Residue frames relative to the residue before (quaternion, step in Angstrom):
aa qw qx qy qz dx dy dz
M 1.0000 0.0000 0.0000 0.0000 0.00 0.00 0.00
L 0.7200 0.3651 -0.2067 0.5528 3.53 1.11 -0.79
S 0.2803 -0.7742 0.5413 0.1707 3.66 -0.65 1.02
V 0.6534 -0.4932 0.3923 0.4195 3.58 -1.31 0.28
I 0.6482 0.5172 -0.3273 0.4531 3.62 0.96 -0.82
E 0.6507 0.5150 -0.3015 0.4696 3.55 0.99 -0.87
K 0.6165 0.5311 -0.3458 0.4672 3.58 1.09 -0.72
E 0.6638 0.5080 -0.3071 0.4550 3.60 0.88 -0.92
I 0.6375 0.5201 -0.3200 0.4698 3.58 1.00 -0.79
A 0.6516 0.5224 -0.3118 0.4531 3.54 0.97 -0.92
I 0.6582 0.5090 -0.3133 0.4577 3.59 0.94 -0.86
E 0.6596 0.5208 -0.2987 0.4522 3.58 0.94 -0.96
S 0.7423 0.3841 -0.2032 0.5101 3.57 1.07 -0.78
S 0.3043 0.8270 -0.4500 0.1447 3.60 1.30 0.05
Q 0.6905 0.4838 -0.3090 0.4401 3.59 0.84 -0.92
N 0.5856 0.5959 -0.3803 0.3966 3.63 1.08 -0.58
Y 0.6196 0.5698 -0.3488 0.4120 3.60 1.10 -0.60
F 0.7678 0.3815 -0.1709 0.4855 3.52 1.19 -0.63
S 0.4280 0.7024 -0.4627 0.3306 3.59 1.18 0.45
G 0.7612 0.3439 -0.2688 0.4796 3.58 -1.19 0.56
T 0.7299 -0.4355 0.3088 0.4268 3.59 -1.35 0.16
Q 0.6895 0.4584 -0.2895 0.4803 3.61 0.84 -0.93
G 0.6301 0.5303 -0.3466 0.4491 3.61 1.03 -0.73
K 0.6424 0.5120 -0.3323 0.4634 3.62 0.99 -0.77
L 0.6278 0.5258 -0.3346 0.4663 3.59 1.04 -0.81
L 0.6536 0.5166 -0.3139 0.4554 3.59 0.97 -0.90
F 0.6306 0.5327 -0.3298 0.4580 3.54 1.04 -0.86
K 0.6410 0.5364 -0.3269 0.4411 3.58 0.92 -0.84
I 0.6716 0.5103 -0.2887 0.4530 3.54 0.93 -1.05
I 0.7084 0.4551 -0.2772 0.4627 3.60 0.79 -1.00
S 0.6690 0.4947 -0.3241 0.4502 3.66 0.87 -0.85
N 0.6525 0.4969 -0.3196 0.4745 3.60 1.01 -0.79
Y 0.6367 0.5304 -0.3259 0.4550 3.57 0.99 -0.80
L 0.7047 0.4620 -0.2702 0.4657 3.60 0.87 -0.95
E 0.6009 0.5490 -0.3603 0.4558 3.57 1.13 -0.67
N 0.7210 0.4539 -0.2534 0.4583 3.58 1.01 -0.80
T 0.8160 0.3212 -0.1067 0.4687 3.58 1.05 -0.71
S 0.7767 0.3421 -0.1941 0.4919 3.66 1.05 -0.22
E 0.6683 -0.4931 0.3815 0.4057 3.56 -1.40 0.10
L 0.5375 0.6127 -0.4126 0.4069 3.59 1.25 0.08
R 0.3792 0.7769 -0.4599 0.2030 3.55 1.28 -0.20
D 0.6831 0.5046 -0.2952 0.4377 3.63 0.94 -0.86
K 0.6678 0.5075 -0.2877 0.4623 3.52 1.14 -0.76
L 0.7581 0.4038 -0.1928 0.4744 3.56 1.09 -0.79
K 0.4962 0.7105 -0.4202 0.2693 3.63 1.16 -0.30
D 0.7045 0.4600 -0.2748 0.4653 3.66 1.08 -0.52
I 0.4405 0.6978 -0.4640 0.3221 3.63 1.18 0.09
N 0.0839 0.7792 -0.6175 0.0676 3.59 -0.95 0.91
E 0.7873 -0.3673 0.2267 0.4403 3.54 -1.33 -0.01
S 0.5840 0.6161 -0.3659 0.3814 3.62 1.13 -0.56
I 0.5385 0.6480 -0.4055 0.3544 3.58 1.18 -0.42
F 0.6494 0.5561 -0.3241 0.4050 3.56 1.10 -0.70
S 0.6814 0.4264 -0.2927 0.5179 3.62 1.29 -0.16
D 0.6648 0.4353 -0.2980 0.5290 3.56 1.30 0.12
E 0.3163 -0.8102 0.4656 0.1635 3.57 -0.10 1.35
Y 0.6480 0.5320 -0.3183 0.4424 3.55 1.03 -0.84
K 0.6667 0.4841 -0.3051 0.4775 3.62 0.94 -0.88
M 0.6457 0.5341 -0.3238 0.4394 3.51 0.97 -0.88
Q 0.6597 0.4879 -0.3099 0.4803 3.60 0.98 -0.82
T 0.6567 0.5225 -0.3234 0.4372 3.61 0.92 -0.81
Y 0.7222 0.4364 -0.2585 0.4702 3.57 0.83 -0.94
S 0.5870 0.5499 -0.3739 0.4618 3.59 1.13 -0.60
K 0.6543 0.4962 -0.3135 0.4769 3.64 0.96 -0.78
I 0.6407 0.5162 -0.3376 0.4572 3.61 0.92 -0.79
I 0.6876 0.4872 -0.2903 0.4534 3.58 0.89 -0.88
I 0.6797 0.4805 -0.2902 0.4723 3.61 0.85 -0.94
E 0.6421 0.5309 -0.3229 0.4490 3.59 0.97 -0.84
Y 0.6648 0.4987 -0.3076 0.4634 3.54 0.94 -0.91
M 0.6536 0.5192 -0.2999 0.4619 3.59 0.93 -0.92
A 0.6594 0.5049 -0.3029 0.4675 3.58 0.98 -0.86
D 0.6319 0.5366 -0.3207 0.4582 3.59 1.01 -0.79
V 0.6514 0.5087 -0.2949 0.4795 3.54 1.02 -0.86
A 0.6584 0.5288 -0.2968 0.4458 3.53 1.03 -0.92
M 0.6903 0.4815 -0.2695 0.4680 3.61 1.14 -0.62
K 0.5556 0.6084 -0.4125 0.3886 3.57 1.15 -0.24
P 0.5242 -0.6246 0.4613 0.3498 3.63 -1.02 0.65
K 0.5545 -0.6255 0.4251 0.3473 3.58 -1.00 0.73
S 0.3833 -0.7335 0.5191 0.2134 3.56 -0.89 1.00
N 0.2379 -0.7734 0.5741 0.1256 3.55 -1.07 0.89
I 0.4485 0.7096 -0.4372 0.3227 3.54 1.33 0.10
T 0.0236 0.7874 -0.6130 0.0601 3.58 -0.77 1.07
Y 0.2545 -0.7552 0.5876 0.1403 3.57 -1.29 0.42
T 0.4174 -0.6607 0.5628 0.2693 3.54 -1.15 0.69
T 0.6724 -0.4768 0.3752 0.4239 3.52 -1.35 0.17
G 0.6394 0.5415 -0.3123 0.4476 3.55 1.11 -0.76
Q 0.6357 0.5141 -0.3112 0.4845 3.54 1.01 -0.86
L 0.6809 0.4789 -0.2957 0.4686 3.59 0.91 -0.82
A 0.5893 0.5578 -0.3629 0.4581 3.57 1.15 -0.58
R 0.6538 0.4893 -0.3133 0.4847 3.58 0.98 -0.80
I 0.6658 0.5144 -0.3110 0.4421 3.58 0.92 -0.89
F 0.7364 0.3973 -0.2206 0.5011 3.60 0.91 -0.89
G 0.3875 -0.7336 0.4779 0.2886 3.60 1.19 -0.33
V 0.5864 0.5330 -0.3961 0.4638 3.57 1.01 0.79
S 0.6174 -0.5406 0.3919 0.4159 3.64 -1.25 -0.02
I 0.6375 -0.5083 0.4100 0.4089 3.51 -1.35 0.31
T 0.5712 0.5922 -0.3627 0.4376 3.58 1.10 -0.66
T 0.6533 0.5128 -0.2967 0.4714 3.59 0.98 -0.90
I 0.6316 0.5268 -0.3192 0.4709 3.58 1.00 -0.89
N 0.6828 0.4814 -0.2864 0.4690 3.57 0.88 -0.94
N 0.6179 0.5320 -0.3404 0.4683 3.57 1.10 -0.65
W 0.6332 0.5312 -0.3103 0.4697 3.58 1.07 -0.84
I 0.6234 0.5276 -0.3313 0.4725 3.58 1.04 -0.77
R 0.6681 0.4919 -0.2959 0.4734 3.61 0.88 -0.94
E 0.6934 0.4679 -0.2776 0.4724 3.61 1.06 -0.76
G 0.5012 -0.6815 0.4060 0.3457 3.60 1.27 -0.11
R 0.4148 0.7409 -0.4515 0.2742 3.58 1.20 0.36
F 0.6270 0.3564 -0.3393 0.6039 3.54 1.38 0.00
V 0.3643 -0.8068 0.4232 0.1933 3.51 -0.05 1.39
G 0.8355 0.1782 -0.1610 0.4942 3.57 -0.80 1.10
V 0.5999 0.5502 -0.3691 0.4485 3.63 1.28 -0.04
E 0.2258 -0.7835 0.5661 0.1208 3.57 -0.79 1.00
S 0.5665 -0.6104 0.4535 0.3177 3.49 -1.18 0.69
K 0.3372 -0.7482 0.5349 0.2011 3.60 -0.92 0.91
E 0.6361 -0.4938 0.4155 0.4229 3.51 -1.39 0.20
K 0.6905 -0.4658 0.3547 0.4248 3.55 -1.30 0.35
N 0.8327 0.1419 -0.1618 0.5101 3.57 -0.96 0.97
K 0.5795 0.4806 -0.4168 0.5094 3.60 1.21 0.47
Q 0.2816 -0.8032 0.5120 0.1154 3.51 -0.63 1.19
S 0.3908 -0.7178 0.5266 0.2339 3.58 -0.87 0.93
R 0.1478 -0.7435 0.6421 0.1140 3.54 -1.17 0.61
I 0.1583 -0.8372 0.5235 -0.0019 3.50 -0.48 1.31
S 0.4383 -0.7189 0.4830 0.2402 3.53 -0.78 1.12
E 0.5508 -0.6055 0.4603 0.3436 3.55 -1.17 0.60
N 0.6522 0.5020 -0.3241 0.4664 3.62 1.21 -0.27
T 0.4583 0.6712 -0.4521 0.3676 3.60 1.30 0.17
L 0.3699 -0.7045 0.5594 0.2322 3.56 -1.11 0.73
W 0.1825 -0.7419 0.6368 0.1032 3.55 -1.11 0.88
E 0.2592 -0.7760 0.5616 0.1232 3.53 -0.91 0.97
S 0.3325 -0.7597 0.5271 0.1858 3.56 -0.70 1.13
S 0.6910 -0.4792 0.3259 0.4320 3.56 -1.27 0.16
N 0.7109 0.4234 -0.2885 0.4818 3.62 1.11 -0.40
G 0.6525 -0.5675 0.2930 0.4078 3.56 1.28 0.35
E 0.4951 0.6471 -0.4377 0.3803 3.60 1.25 -0.13
Q 0.2220 -0.7777 0.5772 0.1134 3.57 -0.99 0.86
I 0.0117 -0.8058 0.5897 -0.0530 3.57 -0.77 1.08
L 0.5147 -0.6399 0.4845 0.3016 3.59 -1.07 0.80
I 0.5305 -0.6072 0.4778 0.3485 3.59 -1.00 0.81
K 0.5880 0.5813 -0.3712 0.4225 3.65 1.06 -0.71
E 0.6778 0.4888 -0.3004 0.4599 3.60 0.92 -0.87
I 0.6364 0.5336 -0.3169 0.4581 3.56 1.04 -0.81
T 0.6631 0.4920 -0.3103 0.4710 3.60 0.95 -0.88
E 0.6259 0.5296 -0.3529 0.4509 3.62 1.01 -0.73
L 0.6470 0.5084 -0.3156 0.4725 3.56 0.99 -0.81
Y 0.6294 0.5444 -0.3201 0.4527 3.54 1.02 -0.88
E 0.6643 0.5106 -0.3162 0.4450 3.60 0.89 -0.90
K 0.6679 0.5099 -0.2979 0.4530 3.55 1.07 -0.72
H 0.8110 0.2547 -0.0833 0.5201 3.55 1.10 -0.78
K 0.3406 0.7967 -0.4692 0.1704 3.59 1.22 0.15
V 0.5606 0.5808 -0.4102 0.4244 3.64 1.09 -0.44
E 0.7460 0.3897 -0.2305 0.4883 3.60 0.98 -0.83
N 0.5521 0.6891 -0.3666 0.2931 3.57 1.23 -0.52
V 0.8306 0.0525 0.0370 0.5531 3.58 0.72 -1.02
S 0.4358 -0.6828 0.5187 0.2737 3.56 -0.98 0.87
K 0.6764 -0.4788 0.3607 0.4279 3.61 -1.25 0.30
E 0.6693 0.5048 -0.3087 0.4494 3.57 0.94 -0.91
E 0.6475 0.5086 -0.3144 0.4725 3.59 0.99 -0.82
E 0.6591 0.4994 -0.3212 0.4615 3.58 0.88 -0.92
Q 0.6544 0.5191 -0.3279 0.4415 3.61 0.88 -0.87
K 0.6446 0.5017 -0.3314 0.4721 3.65 0.97 -0.80
I 0.6459 0.5146 -0.3329 0.4552 3.64 0.91 -0.81
L 0.6626 0.5130 -0.3039 0.4533 3.54 0.96 -0.89
K 0.6625 0.5025 -0.2963 0.4698 3.53 0.96 -0.90
D 0.6250 0.5390 -0.3401 0.4508 3.59 1.01 -0.77
E 0.6958 0.4517 -0.2952 0.4740 3.58 0.91 -0.79
I 0.5865 0.5390 -0.3749 0.4744 3.62 1.06 -0.60
E 0.6563 0.5086 -0.3201 0.4561 3.57 0.96 -0.86
F 0.5741 0.5814 -0.3727 0.4398 3.59 1.11 -0.69
F 0.6976 0.4648 -0.2768 0.4697 3.61 0.83 -1.04
E 0.6314 0.5291 -0.3480 0.4476 3.63 1.02 -0.79
N 0.6456 0.5029 -0.3105 0.4835 3.59 1.05 -0.74
K 0.6582 0.5277 -0.3109 0.4376 3.55 0.94 -0.91
Y 0.8001 0.2838 -0.1358 0.5107 3.59 0.90 -0.90
N 0.4347 -0.7377 0.4251 0.2935 3.60 1.34 0.28
G 0.8219 0.1424 -0.1429 0.5328 3.58 0.72 0.98
K 0.6607 -0.4990 0.3716 0.4199 3.55 -1.28 0.08
Y 0.6827 -0.5036 0.3244 0.4184 3.59 -1.24 0.43
N 0.7168 0.4656 -0.2742 0.4407 3.62 0.79 -0.94
E 0.6684 0.4631 -0.3051 0.4956 3.56 1.33 -0.17
T 0.7515 0.3813 -0.1746 0.5093 3.59 1.25 -0.33
L 0.8459 0.2150 -0.1118 0.4751 3.59 -0.23 -1.28
L 0.5691 0.6228 -0.3760 0.3833 3.58 1.07 -0.77
N 0.7837 0.3581 -0.1527 0.4840 3.58 0.92 -0.94
K 0.5465 0.6482 -0.3929 0.3562 3.57 1.25 -0.16
K 0.2593 -0.7556 0.5808 0.1566 3.59 -0.97 0.88
D 0.8220 0.2250 -0.1747 0.4932 3.57 -1.28 0.38
K 0.0736 0.8370 -0.5326 0.1021 3.52 0.75 1.11
T 0.4561 -0.6547 0.5187 0.3070 3.62 -1.09 0.61
E 0.6820 -0.4656 0.3467 0.4448 3.60 -1.24 0.21
E 0.6482 0.5198 -0.3171 0.4574 3.56 1.00 -0.86
E 0.6660 0.4971 -0.3064 0.4642 3.58 0.96 -0.81
L 0.6247 0.5269 -0.3441 0.4623 3.59 1.06 -0.67
L 0.6562 0.4919 -0.3068 0.4831 3.57 0.99 -0.82
D 0.6417 0.5130 -0.3169 0.4739 3.59 0.98 -0.80
E 0.6426 0.5294 -0.3250 0.4485 3.58 0.94 -0.90
S 0.6536 0.5282 -0.3117 0.4434 3.57 0.94 -0.89
E 0.6619 0.4907 -0.2836 0.4906 3.56 0.99 -0.95
W 0.6617 0.5368 -0.2936 0.4334 3.58 0.89 -0.98
K 0.6551 0.5147 -0.2857 0.4736 3.56 0.98 -0.88
Y 0.6316 0.5167 -0.3199 0.4814 3.53 1.06 -0.88
L 0.6685 0.5053 -0.3139 0.4464 3.62 0.86 -0.90
L 0.6471 0.5121 -0.3204 0.4652 3.62 0.94 -0.78
K 0.6633 0.4864 -0.3122 0.4754 3.61 1.01 -0.67
R 0.6625 0.5362 -0.2839 0.4394 3.49 1.06 -0.93
V 0.6769 0.5068 -0.3088 0.4354 3.54 0.95 -0.94
K 0.6070 0.5615 -0.3533 0.4376 3.59 1.18 -0.51
K 0.6730 0.5008 -0.2795 0.4670 3.57 1.17 -0.63
C 0.5896 0.5792 -0.3807 0.4146 3.61 1.17 -0.36
């Protein structure tokens, strides 16, 4: 939706967006938000009220912020989502804990599903830690991939896998080979569940 030319215009005009009293307020809101939720946190952490009296700094940081936001706006929308079981493995906790976090609103913007309905959470969702820091699921999964060997013991991983298999068994009232395996004309949700369920069954055998 945003073209390269429009991006360049936005960057060149960046400081204009933050002029005046309302512009300063907008700058504070956006810079605080990005500091808490994006890879700009290290660049923006030292910003304080003094920036508004320093034209050069204000211009520099305005460009950094607008350029980052424009880059994000130009990226294709991600379709990557994670089930509660996948997130349980990534975080090294139980599915119950993930569901509790959903109910507590710690996955920003994600609503709790009905019983036996599994949430699918986008990689662009923000997760709020116990100290209030907000981190993208995408960043957490990247860290997990780098350190997954150290993240969870075999026993912990097996328990997480069995917990999620039990979730599907409760949802479909039986084991995979007694339920989804033999069902025809599966819905999109059932196909997604079947793919995850089969993966879990293979994975638990390897543990």
